[in-house]
C-alpha positions in Angstrom: 210.3 93.3 49.9 210.9 97.0 49.3 209.1 100.2 49.1 210.0 103.4 47.0 209.4 106.9 47.4 210.3 109.4 44.8 210.8 113.1 45.5 207.9 115.1 43.8 210.5 117.7 42.4 213.6 116.7 40.7 214.1 119.9 39.0 217.0 120.5 36.6 220.4 121.4 38.0 220.0 124.8 36.5 217.2 125.6 38.5 217.1 127.0 42.2 220.1 125.4 44.1 220.0 128.1 46.8 223.3 129.6 45.7 225.0 125.9 46.2 223.8 125.8 49.7 221.9 122.7 49.2 224.9 120.8 47.8 227.0 122.0 50.7 224.5 120.7 53.3 224.2 117.3 51.5 228.1 117.0 51.3 228.3 117.9 55.0 225.5 115.5 55.8 226.9 112.4 54.1 230.5 113.3 55.6 228.9 113.5 59.2 226.9 110.1 58.7 230.1 108.3 57.5 232.1 109.4 60.3 229.6 108.4 63.0 228.4 105.1 61.6 231.4 103.7 59.6 234.0 101.6 61.1 236.8 99.5 59.6 235.0 96.3 60.1 231.5 97.6 58.9 230.6 100.3 56.3 227.1 101.3 57.1 226.9 104.4 55.1 228.2 103.7 51.5 228.3 106.4 48.8 227.3 105.2 45.4 227.7 108.5 43.4 228.7 112.1 44.1 227.2 115.4 42.7 228.3 116.2 39.1 226.8 119.1 37.9 228.1 118.7 34.3 227.0 114.9 34.0 223.9 115.6 36.0 224.9 113.1 38.8 223.2 113.3 42.1 224.5 112.2 45.6 223.4 108.7 46.2 224.0 106.4 49.3 222.9 102.9 50.6 222.6 103.0 54.4 222.4 99.6 56.4 220.1 100.0 59.4 220.2 97.3 62.2 217.0 97.7 64.0 217.4 97.1 67.9 215.1 94.6 69.6 213.7 95.4 73.3 214.1 91.9 74.5 217.0 89.4 74.5 215.4 86.9 72.1 213.1 87.1 69.2 211.1 84.1 68.3 210.6 83.7 64.6 207.8 81.4 63.0 207.9 80.5 59.3 204.8 79.6 57.5 204.9 77.9 53.9 201.5 77.1 52.3 201.2 73.6 51.0 200.0 73.5 47.1 196.3 72.8 47.0 196.6 69.7 44.8 198.9 68.0 47.5 196.9 68.7 50.6 194.8 65.7 50.3 197.5 63.3 48.6 200.5 64.0 50.9 199.3 61.7 53.7 198.5 58.8 51.1 201.8 59.1 49.6 203.6 59.0 52.9 205.6 62.0 52.4 207.3 63.0 55.9 209.2 66.0 54.2 207.8 69.1 52.6 207.8 68.9 48.8 209.9 72.1 48.7 212.5 71.8 51.3 214.3 74.8 53.4 217.6 73.1 54.1 218.4 75.6 56.8 215.2 75.0 58.8 213.2 71.8 59.7 209.6 72.2 58.8 206.6 70.2 60.2 203.0 70.0 58.7 200.5 72.1 60.6 197.4 70.5 62.5 195.2 71.4 59.5 197.6 69.9 56.9 197.6 73.1 54.9 200.8 74.7 55.9 204.4 73.8 56.6 205.7 75.4 59.6 209.0 76.0 61.5 210.5 78.4 63.9 213.9 79.6 65.3 215.4 82.3 67.6 217.6 85.2 67.0 218.8 87.9 69.1 219.8 90.2 66.3 217.5 90.8 63.1 219.3 91.3 59.9 219.6 94.8 58.7 217.2 96.6 56.3 218.6 98.9 53.7 217.7 102.5 52.8 218.9 103.6 49.2 218.6 107.4 49.3 219.1 109.7 46.4 219.4 113.6 47.1 217.6 115.8 44.7 219.1 119.3 44.0 216.3 120.9 46.2 217.0 119.0 49.3 216.9 120.1 52.1 215.5 123.4 51.4 212.3 122.4 49.9 212.0 118.6 49.0 212.8 115.5 50.9 215.2 112.7 49.4 214.0 110.1 47.3 214.5 106.6 49.0 213.9 102.8 48.5 213.4 100.9 51.8 214.0 97.1 51.6 213.8 94.5 54.2 213.4 90.6 53.6 211.5 89.9 56.7 208.9 92.7 56.7 205.6 92.5 54.7 204.7 95.1 52.0 202.1 96.6 54.5 204.6 97.0 57.1 207.2 98.6 54.7 204.2 101.0 53.4 203.5 102.1 57.1 207.4 102.5 57.6 207.5 104.9 54.5 204.6 106.8 55.9 206.2 107.4 59.1 209.7 108.5 57.3 207.4 111.1 55.4 205.9 112.3 58.6 209.3 112.7 60.1 210.4 114.8 57.2 207.3 117.1 57.3 208.0 117.7 61.0 211.7 118.6 60.5 211.9 120.2 57.2 213.8 122.1 55.9 216.7 120.4 58.1 218.6 117.7 57.1 216.6 114.3 57.7 218.5 111.3 57.1 220.2 111.1 60.5 216.6 111.2 62.1 215.4 108.3 59.7 218.5 106.2 60.7 217.9 106.8 64.4 214.3 106.3 64.3 214.6 103.1 62.2 217.0 101.8 64.8 215.5 102.4 67.9 211.7 102.9 67.3 210.8 100.7 64.0 210.2 97.4 66.1 208.0 99.0 68.4 206.0 100.9 65.9 205.3 97.8 64.0 204.3 95.9 67.3 207.1 93.3 66.9 208.3 92.7 70.5 209.6 89.0 71.0 207.6 87.5 67.9 208.0 87.7 64.1 206.2 85.9 61.5 207.8 85.2 57.8 205.1 84.4 55.4 205.2 82.9 51.8 201.7 83.8 51.1 200.0 81.5 48.4 198.3 84.3 46.9 201.5 85.6 45.9 203.0 82.2 44.4 203.3 82.2 40.7 201.4 79.5 38.7 204.6 77.8 37.2 206.1 75.1 39.4 209.8 76.0 39.0 209.0 79.6 39.9 207.1 78.2 43.1 210.2 76.6 44.1 212.5 79.6 43.5 210.1 81.6 45.5 210.4 79.1 48.7 214.1 78.9 48.0 214.1 82.6 48.2 212.5 82.5 51.6 215.2 79.8 52.4 217.9 82.3 51.7 216.4 84.9 54.0 216.2 82.6 56.7 219.8 81.4 56.2 220.9 85.1 55.9 219.0 85.9 59.3 220.7 82.8 61.0 224.1 83.6 59.7 223.7 87.4 60.6 222.8 86.6 64.1 225.4 84.1 64.5 228.1 86.7 63.5 226.9 89.5 65.7 226.7 87.0 68.8 230.3 86.2 68.0 231.3 89.9 67.8 229.4 90.5 71.0 231.3 87.8 72.6 234.7 88.8 71.4 234.3 92.6 72.4 233.3 91.8 76.0 235.3 90.1 78.9 234.9 86.5 79.7 235.7 84.3 82.6 237.4 80.8 81.7 235.8 78.1 83.9 239.0 76.2 84.1 241.6 78.8 85.1 238.9 81.3 86.4 240.9 84.3 84.7 239.2 87.1 83.2 240.3 87.9 79.6 238.8 89.5 76.5 236.5 87.2 74.5 238.8 87.3 71.5 241.2 85.1 73.4 238.5 82.3 74.0 237.3 79.3 72.0 233.5 78.9 71.9 232.0 75.7 71.0 228.9 76.3 68.8 227.1 72.9 69.6 227.1 73.3 73.5 228.0 77.0 73.8 230.8 76.2 76.4 233.9 78.3 76.1 237.4 78.2 77.4 240.4 80.3 77.0 243.0 79.6 74.4 245.8 78.7 76.9 243.6 76.3 78.8 242.3 74.8 75.6 245.8 74.4 74.3 247.2 72.6 77.2 244.0 70.2 77.1 244.7 69.3 73.6 248.4 68.9 73.9 248.1 66.7 76.9 245.5 64.3 75.0 247.5 64.5 71.8 250.7 63.8 73.5 249.2 60.8 75.4 247.5 59.4 72.4 244.0 59.6 73.9 242.4 61.9 71.0 239.2 59.9 71.3 238.8 61.9 74.6 239.2 65.4 73.0 235.7 66.4 73.9 234.4 69.7 75.6 236.4 70.2 78.8 233.2 70.7 80.7 233.0 67.6 82.9 229.1 66.8 82.1 229.4 67.6 78.2 230.2 65.1 75.6 230.5 67.3 72.5 233.5 66.5 70.6 236.1 69.3 69.9 235.7 70.5 66.2 238.7 70.1 64.0 239.1 74.0 63.6 239.5 74.5 67.2 242.2 71.8 67.6 244.1 73.1 64.5 244.0 76.6 66.0 245.4 75.7 69.4 248.1 73.1 68.2 251.2 73.5 66.4 251.7 71.9 63.0 253.6 68.9 64.3 251.2 68.2 67.2 248.0 68.8 64.8 249.6 66.2 62.1 250.0 63.8 65.1 246.1 64.4 66.1 245.1 63.5 62.4 247.4 60.3 62.4 246.1 59.2 65.8 242.5 59.9 64.9 242.4 58.1 61.7 244.4 55.1 63.5 241.6 54.9 66.2 238.8 55.4 63.7 240.3 52.3 61.5 240.9 50.4 64.8 237.1 50.8 65.9 236.1 49.3 62.5 235.3 45.6 62.8 236.3 44.8 59.1 239.8 46.3 59.2 243.1 44.7 60.5 247.0 45.0 60.0 249.1 42.6 58.2 251.3 40.7 60.7 254.1 40.8 58.0 254.3 44.5 56.6 251.9 46.4 59.0 249.9 47.3 56.1 245.9 48.2 56.6 244.0 45.2 55.3 240.2 44.7 54.9 238.8 41.4 56.2 236.7 39.2 54.1 233.0 40.0 54.7 232.0 36.4 55.8 233.2 36.5 59.4 233.2 32.9 59.8 236.3 32.7 57.5 238.4 34.8 59.6 240.4 35.7 56.4 242.2 38.8 55.5 244.6 39.1 52.6 247.1 41.8 52.3 247.5 43.5 49.0 251.0 44.7 49.7 252.9 41.6 50.4 250.2 39.2 49.4 250.2 37.5 52.7 246.8 35.7 53.6 246.3 35.1 57.3 243.9 34.4 60.2 242.4 37.3 61.9 242.0 35.3 65.0 245.4 33.9 65.6 247.2 36.0 63.0 249.3 33.2 61.4 249.0 31.8 57.8 245.4 31.3 57.2 244.2 27.7 57.9 240.9 26.9 56.1 238.4 24.7 57.9 241.0 24.0 60.8 240.8 25.5 64.3 243.7 28.0 65.3 246.6 26.4 67.2 247.4 27.7 70.6 251.1 28.9 71.3 251.7 25.4 73.4 250.2 23.3 70.6 252.4 25.1 68.1 255.5 24.8 70.3 254.9 20.9 70.6 254.7 20.5 66.9 258.0 22.4 66.5 259.6 20.2 69.3 258.4 17.1 67.3 259.8 18.3 64.0 263.2 19.1 65.7 263.5 15.6 67.4 262.1 13.7 64.5 265.5 14.9 62.8 266.3 14.4 59.1 266.3 18.3 58.7 269.3 20.1 56.8 271.4 22.5 58.7 269.3 25.6 57.4 265.9 23.9 58.1 267.2 23.1 61.7 268.2 26.7 62.3 265.0 27.9 60.8 262.8 25.8 63.4 265.2 26.8 66.3 264.4 30.4 65.4 260.8 29.9 65.3 260.8 27.9 68.4 262.8 30.8 70.2 260.3 33.3 68.9 257.5 31.3 70.1 258.9 31.0 73.6 259.4 34.7 73.7 255.8 35.4 72.7 254.4 32.9 75.1 256.3 34.6 77.9 255.4 37.9 76.8 251.5 37.0 76.8 252.0 35.4 80.4 253.4 38.8 81.7 250.7 40.8 80.0 247.9 38.6 81.3 249.4 38.4 84.6 249.8 42.3 85.2 246.9 43.7 83.2 243.2 43.4 82.6 241.2 44.0 79.4 238.5 46.9 79.3 235.1 45.2 78.9 234.2 47.9 76.4 237.2 48.8 74.2 239.2 45.8 75.1 242.6 47.9 75.8 244.8 46.2 78.3 245.1 48.1 81.7 247.5 47.8 84.3 246.6 48.8 87.9 249.3 50.8 89.8 247.8 51.3 93.1 244.7 52.3 94.8 241.1 50.9 94.8 239.5 48.1 92.6 237.4 50.6 90.6 239.2 51.1 87.4 238.4 53.9 84.6 239.5 53.0 81.1 240.6 55.9 78.7 237.3 55.2 76.8 235.6 56.5 79.7 234.1 53.0 81.0 234.6 52.0 84.5 235.1 48.3 85.5 236.0 46.1 88.6 239.5 45.0 88.7 238.6 41.7 90.7 235.9 40.3 88.3 236.3 42.6 85.3 232.7 43.6 85.0 231.5 46.9 83.6 230.3 49.1 86.6 228.8 52.6 87.3 229.8 54.1 90.6 230.6 52.1 93.8 227.4 50.3 94.5 229.0 47.0 92.8 231.3 46.8 95.8 228.4 46.6 98.4 226.3 44.4 96.4 229.1 41.7 95.3 231.7 39.9 96.8 234.4 42.2 95.3 236.4 44.4 97.7 236.8 48.0 96.9 239.9 48.3 98.9 242.5 45.3 98.3 243.9 43.3 101.1 247.4 42.2 101.4 247.1 39.4 103.8 250.1 36.9 103.4 251.8 39.5 101.0 254.5 41.8 101.3 253.4 45.5 101.3 253.6 46.9 97.6 256.4 48.9 96.4 256.4 52.6 96.1 254.0 53.8 93.6 255.5 53.9 89.8 254.1 54.8 86.7 254.0 51.3 84.8 254.7 51.3 81.1 252.4 50.4 78.2 251.8 46.5 77.7 253.7 46.8 74.5 256.6 48.3 76.2 256.5 45.3 78.9 256.5 43.1 75.8 259.7 44.8 74.5 261.4 44.3 77.9 260.5 40.9 78.2 262.1 40.2 74.7 265.1 41.8 76.0 265.4 39.8 79.0 265.0 36.6 77.3 267.5 37.6 74.4 269.9 40.3 75.5 271.3 40.3 72.0 268.2 42.0 70.6 269.3 45.1 72.4 271.0 46.2 69.0 267.6 46.2 67.5 266.3 48.8 70.0 265.5 52.3 68.7 263.3 55.3 69.5 260.4 56.6 67.3 261.5 59.9 65.9 257.9 61.1 66.5 256.8 60.2 70.0 260.2 59.2 71.3 258.7 55.6 72.5 261.2 52.5 72.4 260.6 50.3 69.6 262.4 46.9 68.6 263.3 45.9 65.2 262.0 42.6 64.5 264.4 39.6 63.7 263.1 39.5 59.9 265.7 42.3 59.3 263.1 44.6 58.0 264.3 48.1 58.4 260.7 49.5 58.2 259.6 50.1 61.7 255.7 50.8 62.5 255.7 52.5 66.1 253.5 50.8 68.4 252.4 53.9 70.3 251.8 56.6 67.4 251.5 54.5 64.5 254.1 56.4 62.7 256.2 54.7 59.9 260.1 55.4 60.3 263.5 54.0 59.1 265.6 51.8 61.3 268.7 53.1 59.6 268.1 56.9 59.1 266.0 57.3 62.1 263.6 59.7 59.8 259.7 59.4 59.8 258.4 58.0 56.5 255.7 59.9 54.9 254.0 58.6 51.7 255.1 55.3 50.1 257.2 53.0 52.2 258.8 51.4 49.2 259.9 54.9 47.8 261.9 55.6 50.7 264.0 52.2 50.4 264.8 53.2 46.8 267.3 55.7 48.3 270.4 55.2 50.3 268.5 53.2 52.9 268.0 49.4 52.1 264.9 48.0 53.6 266.5 44.6 54.7 269.8 44.3 56.5 
């Protein structure tokens, strides 16, 4: 809404200009206002046109005024009338949302059922605008013409404000008046209108047009006002935070707010250095699912823009890859082909345990990860080993077939031994099923997914009460056992599997390689495939050139590197 006040005397340029003194005072006034209010970041006084006698141009400026509230918070209520024809039919129709929605603010039906209501809080009200034109006779005899506009004031409030500006001119004429207007609007407007800690935004039904589309446009306009008020308050809060000194709750160092990152959802903030170390740690260890607000009691997930701001390009790329991998792993209907490691979507009918790889066309069982066996139960490793021994003893095999069966037998024996080592030294998390190895200490284990469980019985626990109410011991005893070796950080279970394979078959040491991304040890499979998928960071790389493969796998092996050798 706006109110306009036009000067009563806009005489021609050739009439009394007081020997040009009015124009000089206008020029000086605008220069002073711009020097007082304008900054590099914000132009509050903007010159629209300058005085030109020949073209009859007048001085015109637009002033942005930000009223200052007396309280720390202003509660704003929004009231939107319900169209009369829908007041009684809305309940019967089962409407739970208003016919005209305001995207930036959830609305609820009033007790009477005749209004939609919503509310929000701000510390800074959006600015009002004063469009001023200086007549040639200002300030000697006439006031400036002005148009005052503000979206959150009613027409009555604007008229009262205009009357107050006129009174200020009458009290101070023939002195320049614009600074007095701006100062009063900034410091006294809200108290003059009785706005302290509460404001109501109305869309009056009496002011709505009859056309339905125009009614929607009116409510959409109110929605734009609300969005602008929320956005402006957020921006001013951010500027206030950045311009003041803040203390990091992690390192307890006091720094300017510009060197902090603030989470909008929970309002916790931490300095850039601590946030960088926090993100680096989890990305390096592969625990990207734990990248939440560093506050110990907060579970807010760090937004991507903060992660990108504190990490380097390589670390951020690793975070994206790991996050995608963790997300895919958490999906019940995804798996990885045991032959080419490609992502596979399992069949919707879970009882089939069937997945079909579209890359290498291998159909496999999602339970045992071997060739799909429709209608037959999965064979255990021992049963499969017995079948292989029977086939070898039965004889009648060619040299090639005999060698093939011996190789399958060797691989199976390695796999059985690896599983025995993993089962013996680790436990599965009852929540995420990740294998965990205990290094030392008590029997209360905490997985990186945040779940605690008992090492003895494997049950999910909360605190230490489990060890007083069950037969499980909190502190393990070492009766009839030698004291444990000094504490060492044990490698992950996949690395244990590789070590076991190398112990069984030392010749495989030639297939040992380091991932160029995370530098973890990987082992090339005996199928001679030079495409390696790192077990730790899930990156694809070439065994021959030791370079990461980005994009299509097959495209890389069309160059100097061959896929099988």
